[in-house]
TIVO-683775 format. One record per residue (C-alpha): residue in one letter; x negated, y negated, z. Coordinates in steps of 0.1 Angstrom, whole numbers, plus 5000, padded with zeros to 4 digits. Example, Ala and Ser with C-alpha at 12.3 -4.5 7.8 and 13.67 -1.06 7.14 Angstrom:
// TIVO-683775
{pt "A",{4877,5045,5078}}
{pt "S",{4863,5011,5071}}
//
This chain:
// TIVO-683775
{pt "X",{5016,5156,4518}}
{pt "X",{5001,5184,4539}}
{pt "X",{4967,5166,4540}}
{pt "X",{4984,5133,4550}}
{pt "X",{5004,5151,4577}}
{pt "X",{4973,5168,4591}}
{pt "X",{4954,5135,4591}}
{pt "X",{4982,5118,4610}}
{pt "X",{4984,5146,4636}}
{pt "X",{4946,5144,4640}}
{pt "X",{4947,5106,4646}}
{pt "X",{4975,5110,4671}}
{pt "X",{4956,5138,4689}}
{pt "X",{4924,5117,4691}}
{pt "X",{4944,5087,4704}}
{pt "X",{4960,5108,4731}}
{pt "X",{4927,5123,4742}}
{pt "X",{4911,5088,4742}}
{pt "X",{4939,5073,4763}}
{pt "X",{4939,5102,4787}}
{pt "X",{4901,5103,4792}}
{pt "X",{4900,5065,4795}}
{pt "X",{4921,5066,4827}}
{pt "X",{4905,5094,4847}}
{pt "X",{4896,5087,4883}}
{pt "X",{4865,5100,4899}}
{pt "X",{4885,5119,4925}}
{pt "X",{4871,5154,4930}}
{pt "X",{4890,5179,4951}}
{pt "X",{4862,5189,4974}}
{pt "X",{4860,5222,4994}}
{pt "X",{4858,5218,5032}}
{pt "X",{4820,5225,5032}}
{pt "X",{4815,5199,5004}}
{pt "X",{4836,5174,5023}}
{pt "X",{4817,5181,5055}}
{pt "X",{4784,5174,5037}}
{pt "X",{4797,5141,5024}}
{pt "X",{4812,5132,5058}}
{pt "X",{4779,5139,5077}}
{pt "X",{4759,5119,5052}}
{pt "X",{4781,5088,5057}}
{pt "X",{4796,5090,5092}}
{pt "X",{4768,5070,5109}}
{pt "X",{4770,5042,5084}}
{pt "X",{4794,5013,5084}}
{pt "X",{4790,4996,5050}}
{pt "X",{4814,5013,5026}}
{pt "X",{4834,4987,5006}}
{pt "X",{4872,4985,5003}}
{pt "X",{4886,4977,4969}}
{pt "X",{4917,4956,4974}}
{pt "X",{4945,4944,4951}}
{pt "X",{4942,4908,4939}}
{pt "X",{4968,4881,4939}}
{pt "X",{4978,4893,4904}}
{pt "X",{4967,4918,4878}}
{pt "X",{4937,4897,4866}}
{pt "X",{4920,4899,4900}}
{pt "X",{4906,4925,4924}}
{pt "X",{4888,4919,4957}}
{pt "X",{4862,4936,4978}}
{pt "X",{4854,4937,5015}}
{pt "X",{4824,4953,5031}}
{pt "X",{4801,4951,5062}}
{pt "X",{4764,4941,5059}}
{pt "X",{4735,4933,5081}}
{pt "X",{4738,4898,5095}}
{pt "X",{4702,4889,5086}}
{pt "X",{4703,4900,5049}}
{pt "X",{4739,4898,5039}}
{pt "X",{4749,4882,5006}}
{pt "X",{4785,4879,4997}}
{pt "X",{4782,4885,4960}}
{pt "X",{4796,4909,4935}}
{pt "X",{4784,4915,4899}}
{pt "X",{4808,4924,4871}}
{pt "X",{4798,4937,4836}}
{pt "X",{4813,4957,4807}}
{pt "X",{4784,4982,4808}}
{pt "X",{4768,5005,4834}}
{pt "X",{4734,4989,4829}}
{pt "X",{4750,4957,4841}}
{pt "X",{4736,4937,4812}}
{pt "X",{4750,4902,4810}}
{pt "X",{4768,4906,4843}}
{pt "X",{4788,4878,4858}}
{pt "X",{4782,4871,4895}}
{pt "X",{4811,4862,4918}}
{pt "X",{4805,4844,4951}}
{pt "X",{4825,4850,4982}}
{pt "X",{4823,4843,5019}}
{pt "X",{4808,4858,5051}}
{pt "X",{4827,4859,5084}}
{pt "X",{4820,4873,5118}}
{pt "X",{4823,4911,5122}}
{pt "X",{4835,4930,5152}}
{pt "X",{4799,4936,5162}}
{pt "X",{4769,4913,5167}}
{pt "X",{4747,4931,5141}}
{pt "X",{4768,4926,5110}}
{pt "X",{4790,4902,5091}}
{pt "X",{4820,4908,5068}}
{pt "X",{4816,4900,5032}}
{pt "X",{4847,4892,5011}}
{pt "X",{4846,4885,4973}}
{pt "X",{4874,4881,4948}}
{pt "X",{4867,4890,4911}}
{pt "X",{4888,4870,4886}}
{pt "X",{4894,4869,4849}}
{pt "X",{4900,4906,4843}}
{pt "X",{4916,4918,4811}}
{pt "X",{4941,4947,4808}}
{pt "X",{4931,4982,4797}}
{pt "X",{4894,4974,4801}}
{pt "X",{4865,4994,4816}}
{pt "X",{4843,4973,4839}}
{pt "X",{4814,4981,4862}}
{pt "X",{4807,4963,4894}}
{pt "X",{4780,4961,4922}}
{pt "X",{4781,4946,4956}}
{pt "X",{4751,4933,4976}}
{pt "X",{4746,4956,5005}}
{pt "X",{4719,4964,5031}}
{pt "X",{4697,4980,5004}}
{pt "X",{4702,4952,4978}}
{pt "X",{4726,4958,4949}}
{pt "X",{4746,4989,4950}}
{pt "X",{4749,5015,4922}}
{pt "X",{4772,5004,4895}}
{pt "X",{4808,5016,4901}}
{pt "X",{4834,5019,4873}}
{pt "X",{4867,5001,4876}}
{pt "X",{4893,5004,4848}}
{pt "X",{4922,4980,4846}}
{pt "X",{4954,4995,4834}}
{pt "X",{4984,4978,4817}}
{pt "X",{4992,4943,4829}}
{pt "X",{5029,4948,4820}}
{pt "X",{5042,4983,4826}}
{pt "X",{5024,4999,4854}}
{pt "X",{5024,5027,4881}}
{pt "X",{5018,5023,4918}}
{pt "X",{5009,5052,4940}}
{pt "X",{5026,5051,4975}}
{pt "X",{5012,5069,5005}}
{pt "X",{5020,5063,5042}}
{pt "X",{5006,5069,5076}}
{pt "X",{4971,5080,5066}}
{pt "X",{4963,5077,5103}}
{pt "X",{4926,5086,5102}}
{pt "X",{4914,5094,5137}}
{pt "X",{4940,5116,5154}}
{pt "X",{4939,5091,5184}}
{pt "X",{4904,5104,5193}}
{pt "X",{4868,5096,5184}}
{pt "X",{4860,5133,5180}}
{pt "X",{4840,5137,5148}}
{pt "X",{4855,5171,5139}}
{pt "X",{4890,5156,5140}}
{pt "X",{4878,5126,5119}}
{pt "X",{4862,5149,5094}}
{pt "X",{4893,5171,5091}}
{pt "X",{4914,5139,5087}}
{pt "X",{4891,5127,5059}}
{pt "X",{4893,5160,5042}}
{pt "X",{4931,5160,5042}}
{pt "X",{4931,5124,5030}}
{pt "X",{4907,5131,5001}}
{pt "X",{4927,5162,4991}}
{pt "X",{4959,5143,4987}}
{pt "X",{4941,5115,4968}}
{pt "X",{4925,5141,4945}}
{pt "X",{4958,5158,4938}}
{pt "X",{4978,5126,4933}}
{pt "X",{4952,5109,4910}}
{pt "X",{4946,5140,4889}}
{pt "X",{4983,5139,4880}}
{pt "X",{4985,5101,4878}}
{pt "X",{4954,5088,4861}}
{pt "X",{4974,5058,4850}}
{pt "X",{4979,5045,4886}}
{pt "X",{4970,5008,4889}}
{pt "X",{4967,5007,4927}}
{pt "X",{4979,5023,4959}}
{pt "X",{5004,5010,4985}}
{pt "X",{5002,5021,5021}}
{pt "X",{5031,5016,5045}}
{pt "X",{5008,5012,5075}}
{pt "X",{4991,5032,5102}}
{pt "X",{4960,5035,5081}}
{pt "X",{4940,5044,5112}}
{pt "X",{4950,5060,5145}}
{pt "X",{4935,5040,5174}}
{pt "X",{4929,5007,5154}}
{pt "X",{4898,5002,5175}}
{pt "X",{4868,5020,5159}}
{pt "X",{4847,5014,5128}}
{pt "X",{4844,5052,5124}}
{pt "X",{4881,5054,5114}}
{pt "X",{4876,5029,5086}}
{pt "X",{4844,5044,5075}}
{pt "X",{4862,5078,5071}}
{pt "X",{4892,5062,5054}}
{pt "X",{4869,5047,5028}}
{pt "X",{4848,5078,5021}}
{pt "X",{4867,5093,4991}}
{pt "X",{4849,5084,4959}}
{pt "X",{4882,5075,4942}}
{pt "X",{4885,5044,4964}}
{pt "X",{4857,5027,4946}}
{pt "X",{4881,5027,4916}}
{pt "X",{4915,5024,4931}}
{pt "X",{4926,4991,4947}}
{pt "X",{4945,4993,4980}}
{pt "X",{4973,4972,4994}}
{pt "X",{4976,4982,5031}}
{pt "X",{5005,4972,5054}}
{pt "X",{4999,4969,5091}}
{pt "X",{5013,4997,5113}}
{pt "X",{5017,5000,5151}}
{pt "X",{4986,5022,5153}}
{pt "X",{4965,4996,5133}}
{pt "X",{4979,4971,5158}}
{pt "X",{4963,4989,5188}}
{pt "X",{4931,4971,5180}}
{pt "X",{4917,4944,5157}}
{pt "X",{4898,4964,5132}}
{pt "X",{4922,4958,5103}}
{pt "X",{4910,4922,5105}}
{pt "X",{4875,4931,5096}}
{pt "X",{4880,4957,5069}}
{pt "X",{4905,4943,5045}}
{pt "X",{4908,4915,5020}}
{pt "X",{4944,4912,5010}}
{pt "X",{4958,4885,4987}}
{pt "X",{4980,4855,4997}}
{pt "X",{4978,4863,5034}}
{pt "X",{5005,4844,5053}}
{pt "X",{4997,4835,5090}}
{pt "X",{5028,4814,5096}}
{pt "X",{5036,4793,5127}}
{pt "X",{5045,4820,5152}}
{pt "X",{5023,4850,5142}}
{pt "X",{4997,4859,5169}}
{pt "X",{4965,4879,5169}}
{pt "X",{4964,4904,5141}}
{pt "X",{4998,4894,5127}}
{pt "X",{5001,4885,5090}}
{pt "X",{5022,4892,5059}}
{pt "X",{5009,4891,5023}}
{pt "X",{5022,4893,4988}}
{pt "X",{5009,4899,4953}}
{pt "X",{5022,4902,4917}}
{pt "X",{5016,4928,4891}}
{pt "X",{5033,4924,4857}}
{pt "X",{5070,4919,4863}}
{pt "X",{5069,4931,4899}}
{pt "X",{5066,4910,4931}}
{pt "X",{5053,4930,4961}}
{pt "X",{5061,4916,4996}}
{pt "X",{5042,4933,5024}}
{pt "X",{5054,4926,5059}}
{pt "X",{5038,4931,5093}}
{pt "X",{5068,4949,5109}}
{pt "X",{5050,4950,5143}}
{pt "X",{5056,4912,5146}}
{pt "X",{5091,4900,5155}}
{pt "X",{5083,4865,5143}}
{pt "X",{5114,4863,5121}}
{pt "X",{5108,4827,5110}}
{pt "X",{5074,4836,5096}}
{pt "X",{5087,4867,5077}}
{pt "X",{5115,4847,5061}}
{pt "X",{5091,4819,5052}}
{pt "X",{5066,4843,5036}}
{pt "X",{5094,4859,5015}}
{pt "X",{5107,4825,5004}}
{pt "X",{5072,4813,4995}}
{pt "X",{5066,4845,4974}}
{pt "X",{5099,4844,4956}}
{pt "X",{5097,4807,4948}}
{pt "X",{5062,4812,4934}}
{pt "X",{5075,4841,4912}}
{pt "X",{5109,4831,4898}}
{pt "X",{5105,4852,4867}}
{pt "X",{5097,4885,4885}}
{pt "X",{5120,4913,4873}}
{pt "X",{5115,4935,4904}}
{pt "X",{5110,4928,4941}}
{pt "X",{5095,4955,4962}}
{pt "X",{5091,4953,5000}}
{pt "X",{5066,4972,5022}}
{pt "X",{5068,4975,5060}}
{pt "X",{5058,5001,5085}}
{pt "X",{5088,5009,5106}}
{pt "X",{5115,5031,5090}}
{pt "X",{5147,5012,5085}}
{pt "X",{5175,5036,5074}}
{pt "X",{5150,5065,5072}}
{pt "X",{5154,5101,5083}}
{pt "X",{5143,5112,5117}}
{pt "X",{5143,5093,5150}}
{pt "X",{5143,5058,5135}}
{pt "X",{5181,5059,5136}}
{pt "X",{5179,5067,5173}}
{pt "X",{5152,5041,5182}}
{pt "X",{5168,5009,5194}}
{pt "X",{5137,4988,5185}}
{pt "X",{5139,4999,5149}}
{pt "X",{5177,5004,5143}}
{pt "X",{5187,4972,5162}}
{pt "X",{5159,4947,5166}}
{pt "X",{5138,4952,5135}}
{pt "X",{5169,4958,5115}}
{pt "X",{5181,4924,5126}}
{pt "X",{5148,4908,5116}}
{pt "X",{5142,4923,5082}}
{pt "X",{5175,4935,5067}}
{pt "X",{5188,4899,5062}}
{pt "X",{5156,4890,5044}}
{pt "X",{5159,4920,5020}}
{pt "X",{5196,4913,5015}}
{pt "X",{5192,4876,5009}}
{pt "X",{5164,4881,4983}}
{pt "X",{5180,4912,4967}}
{pt "X",{5150,4935,4971}}
{pt "X",{5153,4965,4949}}
{pt "X",{5132,4989,4970}}
{pt "X",{5116,4988,5005}}
{pt "X",{5088,5013,5013}}
{pt "X",{5086,5024,5049}}
{pt "X",{5065,5049,5070}}
{pt "X",{5063,5054,5108}}
{pt "X",{5086,5084,5113}}
{pt "X",{5062,5108,5094}}
{pt "X",{5091,5121,5075}}
{pt "X",{5097,5119,5037}}
{pt "X",{5131,5106,5028}}
{pt "X",{5151,5081,5009}}
{pt "X",{5183,5062,5015}}
{pt "X",{5214,5054,4994}}
{pt "X",{5219,5018,4984}}
{pt "X",{5221,4997,5015}}
{pt "X",{5234,4962,5021}}
{pt "X",{5241,4946,5055}}
{pt "X",{5233,4979,5071}}
{pt "X",{5260,4997,5052}}
{pt "X",{5260,5022,5023}}
{pt "X",{5273,5003,4993}}
{pt "X",{5265,5029,4967}}
{pt "X",{5253,5065,4963}}
{pt "X",{5217,5071,4951}}
{pt "X",{5217,5108,4945}}
{pt "X",{5184,5126,4937}}
{pt "X",{5178,5128,4900}}
{pt "X",{5204,5100,4893}}
{pt "X",{5201,5069,4871}}
{pt "X",{5217,5037,4882}}
{pt "X",{5220,5004,4862}}
{pt "X",{5220,4971,4881}}
{pt "X",{5229,4987,4914}}
{pt "X",{5240,4966,4943}}
{pt "X",{5220,4970,4975}}
{pt "X",{5185,4981,4984}}
{pt "X",{5169,5016,4984}}
{pt "X",{5147,5024,5014}}
{pt "X",{5119,5049,5008}}
{pt "X",{5103,5066,5038}}
{pt "X",{5069,5082,5034}}
{pt "X",{5055,5113,5051}}
{pt "X",{5022,5112,5070}}
{pt "X",{4988,5124,5057}}
{pt "X",{4970,5134,5089}}
{pt "X",{4996,5136,5117}}
{pt "X",{5028,5152,5105}}
{pt "X",{5058,5150,5128}}
{pt "X",{5077,5181,5140}}
{pt "X",{5108,5161,5148}}
{pt "X",{5137,5161,5124}}
{pt "X",{5171,5144,5126}}
{pt "X",{5199,5136,5102}}
{pt "X",{5208,5101,5093}}
{pt "X",{5240,5089,5077}}
{pt "X",{5220,5066,5054}}
{pt "X",{5198,5095,5039}}
{pt "X",{5202,5104,5003}}
{pt "X",{5172,5127,5003}}
{pt "X",{5150,5142,5030}}
{pt "X",{5121,5166,5031}}
{pt "X",{5116,5182,5065}}
{pt "X",{5086,5205,5058}}
{pt "X",{5065,5183,5079}}
{pt "X",{5033,5202,5076}}
{pt "X",{5032,5194,5039}}
{pt "X",{5019,5161,5027}}
{pt "X",{5037,5141,5000}}
{pt "X",{5031,5111,4978}}
{pt "X",{5053,5089,4957}}
{pt "X",{5049,5070,4924}}
{pt "X",{5067,5038,4913}}
{pt "X",{5066,5038,4875}}
{pt "X",{5077,5005,4859}}
{pt "X",{5084,5005,4822}}
{pt "X",{5103,4975,4809}}
{pt "X",{5137,4974,4825}}
{pt "X",{5133,5008,4842}}
{pt "X",{5118,5019,4875}}
{pt "X",{5113,5056,4880}}
{pt "X",{5107,5066,4917}}
{pt "X",{5092,5101,4921}}
{pt "X",{5082,5119,4952}}
{pt "X",{5059,5150,4950}}
{pt "X",{5041,5174,4972}}
{pt "X",{5006,5164,4981}}
{pt "X",{4991,5198,4975}}
{pt "X",{5005,5208,4941}}
{pt "X",{5026,5178,4929}}
{pt "X",{5058,5197,4928}}
{pt "X",{5086,5172,4922}}
{pt "X",{5108,5168,4953}}
{pt "X",{5129,5138,4946}}
{pt "X",{5135,5113,4918}}
{pt "X",{5156,5082,4912}}
{pt "X",{5158,5059,4882}}
{pt "X",{5168,5022,4884}}
{pt "X",{5176,5002,4853}}
{pt "X",{5178,4964,4855}}
{pt "X",{5195,4942,4829}}
{pt "X",{5203,4911,4851}}
{pt "X",{5182,4884,4866}}
{pt "X",{5180,4876,4903}}
{pt "X",{5204,4849,4916}}
{pt "X",{5188,4834,4947}}
{pt "X",{5212,4804,4951}}
{pt "X",{5244,4824,4954}}
{pt "X",{5269,4819,4982}}
{pt "X",{5259,4852,4999}}
{pt "X",{5222,4844,4997}}
{pt "X",{5227,4809,5012}}
{pt "X",{5250,4823,5039}}
{pt "X",{5224,4849,5049}}
{pt "X",{5197,4823,5053}}
{pt "X",{5219,4800,5073}}
{pt "X",{5229,4827,5097}}
{pt "X",{5193,4838,5099}}
{pt "X",{5183,4806,5117}}
{pt "X",{5199,4822,5148}}
{pt "X",{5178,4854,5142}}
{pt "X",{5147,4832,5140}}
{pt "X",{5154,4818,5174}}
{pt "X",{5160,4852,5189}}
{pt "X",{5128,4864,5172}}
{pt "X",{5108,4839,5192}}
{pt "X",{5125,4852,5224}}
{pt "X",{5119,4888,5213}}
{pt "X",{5083,4881,5206}}
{pt "X",{5077,4867,5241}}
{pt "X",{5093,4898,5257}}
{pt "X",{5074,4921,5233}}
{pt "X",{5041,4905,5244}}
{pt "X",{5048,4913,5280}}
{pt "X",{5058,4949,5272}}
{pt "X",{5027,4954,5251}}
{pt "X",{5005,4940,5278}}
{pt "X",{5021,4963,5304}}
{pt "X",{5018,4995,5284}}
{pt "X",{4983,4986,5272}}
{pt "X",{4990,4981,5234}}
{pt "X",{5014,4991,5207}}
{pt "X",{5027,5026,5205}}
//
């Protein structure tokens, strides 16, 4: 019996080691001199790829810049580092923001869960080195949430850019070392600072971990200062609508039982936001969870409760969408303050969501607000909606959404040592009911909001033109 017991323990230990090592990211915590060396070697280039989430868990996409004369929009995928027997995926080339390059976008399909792949993209020097990409579970999964990366510091100074990149890499290294099972990362917007320079995106993409971690990036007001987001991303199911203008777009994707709806909160085109949500929900009637992502901080801590544009106008545009489709969680940024709301419905607290609590089939939506990575805010203010807030603004944070069957565990941790700051557990035993009286009433009344959204959009265009861009 002792031998059998020892054998069983040995097998369990081997399996644990195998699973743990299988999911490790290449995310080194570099010293500042090490980062400076990496930054200086890459800062004058503009060809790093972005790995983006696919339309579902069986897909992943790439986007990169390449020389216009030699560019080939192709990606190879294999199950070995030597790339033997690789499958080649074709994509498309579109104009870049400059005359020397084009943008290559390719989507890889047919991925299987818990599998190690290797991929290459065709760059200026031919095929790149083989990069490893490990899929995780296609059912239960974990998403990493980070907000306001804001590379650039609203300046093109290379020392500022390098410091921003170092801070960004440090948070990624800490978060991924503690969460090797993360499937992808959600950003609540303001990925860059000026929205106008290639250098910001090059710095954003420098961490080695981003060759292995797919991104889903919402648009923030700083991204909206320019058009660069348009040339550096390859998001799935992009929705351009009938009223969106310029950079405006929403998108959605599915992973396991979870439907993610990502909104461009800088656009007041209410009709398009509602139409995108309706399209996504109708295409995924069996999704167990619905998660929204937008930049501006509805019901968050800080100045958002004092900002009329957020608390009145954006609230009128987005809250009815979240209420009518019964979203479980909405991820926000913008205020550069970490916090989380109670359960909200029709802009009212309809239930407590205390830190550390577990709630089964709660009514209402939780709003999670993220801290900033590179531009922490010194302003703090209380909000009646806030269930948890973290006002040590010089400390970065990250959040994980861990989906396991009927349970979602939301945990927020410090970005420097992963100390647990806040947690909330949601359990779900009921299906969505999208044809109820309340849902239909919300969408009927929302027609008036859609009209006002068109008026708001026209006024906003004038305001943005006068002040020279989005704040």
